[in-house]
N, C-alpha and C positions, 0 to 999 in steps of 0.2 A: 367056490362054493358056499353059499350062503349060510353066515355063522348060525349057531344055536347055541341054546343055554345048556350047557352040561346037566346030566338026569341028576346026578349027586346036589350041585346047586339048588335045583328045582327042590330037590329032597330038603337040605338045609331053609332053604325060603319058607317051605310047607310048616316046617317044624320051628319055627320063629313066628309062626301067624301068618303069613303072606303067602296065599294063594293066588298062583298067577292063572290067569284065564287065558291070556296072549300075549305074545312078545314079538318084535321088530329089531332088526338092529339099526342103532342109527348109522350117520353117512363117515361118522370118524372109526367104526369099527373093524379092528386089525391093525391100527396103530399102534399105540403103547397098551391098549389094552381092547377087550372085547365091551362095547356100551350098546345096553339094550334098553327102548323103551316098553316095557310093560304093564299091562291091565293088571288089577287087581279088586278084590272086593269094594273097595274103598275110592277108589281112579287111576290115575297114571303117576309111575315111578319109574327112578333111569335105575339100573342096574349094573355096574361098572366091575368087570372083572378083570383083574392084573393079570396078564400072561406071561409076562417077562419081556417082552419085546421094550428093546429100549435099558433093560437091567433092573435090580433089585425090586421086583414086584413087592414085596413083602414091605420093605420101605416107604414105598408110595403109597402103599394101602395106607397104612400107617400115619405117614404127613396126611392124605386127604381127611380120614377120620377125622384126625385132630385138629385141623384148621375148620373145618365146617362146623365141628363141637364149640371151639373157641370163638368161631364170629357167629353163631347160634344168635338171631335178632338182629344181625346187619342186614338192612333191605337190600335186594339182589342177590342173597348167597342164599345156596340152596339146603334147607334143613336134610340135614342126615336122618336116615330111618334107621337103618341095623346095619350089620357088617358081620364077617367071618374074617377075623384077624389074619390079618397076609394075602389074602383069598378074594376077595369081592365087598363091594359097598353098594348098600340099595340107598337111595336118596329122592327129594323130592324134586317132579319132573317140570322146569321150567321152560313156558312157551316162547318162541321165538324164534328166527335162522341168526348164524353168527353175522356181526357186524359188517365184517368183509364182504361176504356174499350180497348184502345188502346195497352197500355204500354207493354205488355206481346210479344205483336207482333213485336215490334220496336226492330232491333238492336242494340246496344251499342251505336253507332255512332251516331245513329238518334233521341236515347234518349238523349244522352249529350247536341245535338245542341238543341233538344227541353227545354231542362230545362234553356238550356243560353237565350232564346226566353222568358219562363217564367219570368226569372229573371228581364230581360230588361223592361219586359211589366209592371211588380211590381214597379220598377226602375221609370217608366216614370208617373205611379199612384201618385206617391210620391211626384214630381216635376209640376204635375199639378197646374196650377192657382187657388190659393185658395178663396173662397168668403165668410166673413162671416155672410151674410146673410144666405147661405145655410144651413152653418155649424149650424145657431139658429135653422133654419128650422128642420133640419135634430136632432137636439136634442129635440125639442117640439116634435116630432112624435117617439121619441124610447121611449119603455117603461123603467122605470128605473130599470139596470141591475149591478150587482153585481160590476163587472170592470168597470163601470162609474166613480169610486172614489177610487182611488190608496189606500188612507189610511183607507176606508173602507173595500178592499179588503186584505190588511194587518191584520187588527183586527180580520176579520172572521177567516183569516188562523191562526193566532195564536190560538183562540180560538178553533180548530178544532184538531191543535198540542196538546191542554191542555187535551182534552175531547173526542179524536175521536179515539180508539185504532186502527183503519184501516189504520189512516195516523202515527202512533207512526213507528220512525225510522230515523237512522241521513239522509238518502236522502231527506226526506220530510222536516226535519228540515234545511239541507242545501239550499235546494231550496226557501225556504221560506227567508232566510237570502241573498239569491243571488237576491232574487227581493226587497229588499230595496232600492238598489240603484240606482231602477228608479226612486225616489223621486230625485234623482239628474240630471234627466231629464223634471222637471216639468214646468219648464220655455218652453219648445222645441215649436217649431210653433206648431199648430192644424192644421191636414188635415183631408181631408175626406176619409177614408179608409173602406176597405173590410173586413167585420169581418167574411165571409165563403170563405177559398182560398181554399178549397178541391177539389181535382183531376177531379171533376162530375161537377164542375162549371167552367172547363178550357177547352177548344174548339180545337181539332185540324185535320188535315185534310192533308193527304200522310205526317205525322210526322211533320208537320209544324203548329204553333201556328196560329192557325184563331180566338178566341173568348175568352174572360173571361166576362163571364154569371153570374146571379142572385144575384143582389145589392140591394136585399130586406132588407138586415141586415145591409147596410150602416152603419157606425157610425163616430163618433169624435174621434181623439186621436192623439198622436205623431207620427212621423217617425220610432221608434224604438218599439212601439205598434205593427205599421203597419207590419216592418218587421220580429216583432216576431211573428205573425199569421202566415205570409208565413213560416215563419221558422215550426212553430207549422204544418201547412197544408204539407210541401212538403219535410220534412229532412229526409223521407223515399226513395225518388227518390235520385236523383245526384243531392245533396245538394251544393256542392261546385261548380256547374254547375250554379245551379239557385242563389248563390252567386256573381258569378264572371258576370254573367246579371245584377245583381242589381248593383255593382260596376262600370259596365261600364257606368252607368247613373248617378250614387250618389257620386263616388269615391270612393275609399279603405276607409273600416272600420279602427280604432285605434282599441288599445287592450280594451280601456275604453269603446269604439263604440260596440264591441263585446261582454263585459259584457252584455250591455243594451240591445241586441236583445235577446241573452240567457237568459236574467232576464224575458223579457217581453215573451219568449215562457211559459218559467215556468209558468206565470201567466196564460198562456190559459191554460195549462193542471190544475193547481189549480180550474178553472172555472169549466171545467168539472168532477174533485172530486165534488166540491160543489153541482153542480146540480145533481149528480148522490145521495150524501149524502143525499140531502133534498127530493130527491125520484122526481124530475121535469123533471130527464132524464133519460133513460134505460142503457145509456153508461158513463163509467168515472169511472170503478170499479177501486178504488186504485190501487191494486196490479198490472193490466195493465197499469196504469199512470205513476206509477214508472220507468217502463220499456222502458215508451215513455218519461220521461225526460232524461233517461240516455241514450238515442238514439239519444234525441237534443243535448246533451253534445257532445257524440261522433262526430255527422256531423261537430260541430263547433271546432272539434278538439281541445276540452277544458274539458279532462277526470278528470282534476284537480276540477272541477266546482264543484261536487258532491263526497263524501267518496266512 
């Protein structure tokens, strides 16, 4: 059945000064939230209703509202307009379709340009002014997760290496050893980062970047975790161009910094493996994730990182 905006939310929007003239669900409606494009007196906006699918809707709403506020003024991030805490959020409508849906139709030159733009955008996110209070509020709204503590993550990886046959082998052991270098970055400045950088959350129009959306999984980490997440989600695109865009903003990476980014990418993959083995996710099969780690190492031109 076609989703509709509940009457009580329309009333709340009107009370906040937003008269909805028409609405239509977006193509992502009904996943973790119901999302609508609405027409109002001043133009178009996006209404996102947190319905509880995927768990902790109040926390997701809180994180996205805080993240959009913290990144206000950063190009390609939608402006927040108003919200009902723990329930819904109204934000700027950004044009375009998802990068994933447009990728095959783009010529190689357009793909490379778009990847540079994606890298520049994530570079600017890493350089955005930081607010310690926002960091603490995001922490409070985020459920305790396996990746929140590097020592806890390393201990869990070690347990799996010893007792789980599906992660036996030199590739998994080498990736775990590589992750240990992240302890050298423990004192790095904390950032508000995007935990879900997949191409479905990147918008483009005419082959030009137009938006980075879906901040409900915003979390706190250092710049290397941030860039490792970007690597995990974009290594199968033109990664060298994504990296060039990042370095245009944040400066070139040293060999040690390359190691930190790759280690963070491996950590993201181990998170998927853990979720799969604990049956909290349907994806993350170790056999496929081993190939993913190898693809990351190849994208970083570091085949020596894995045997």
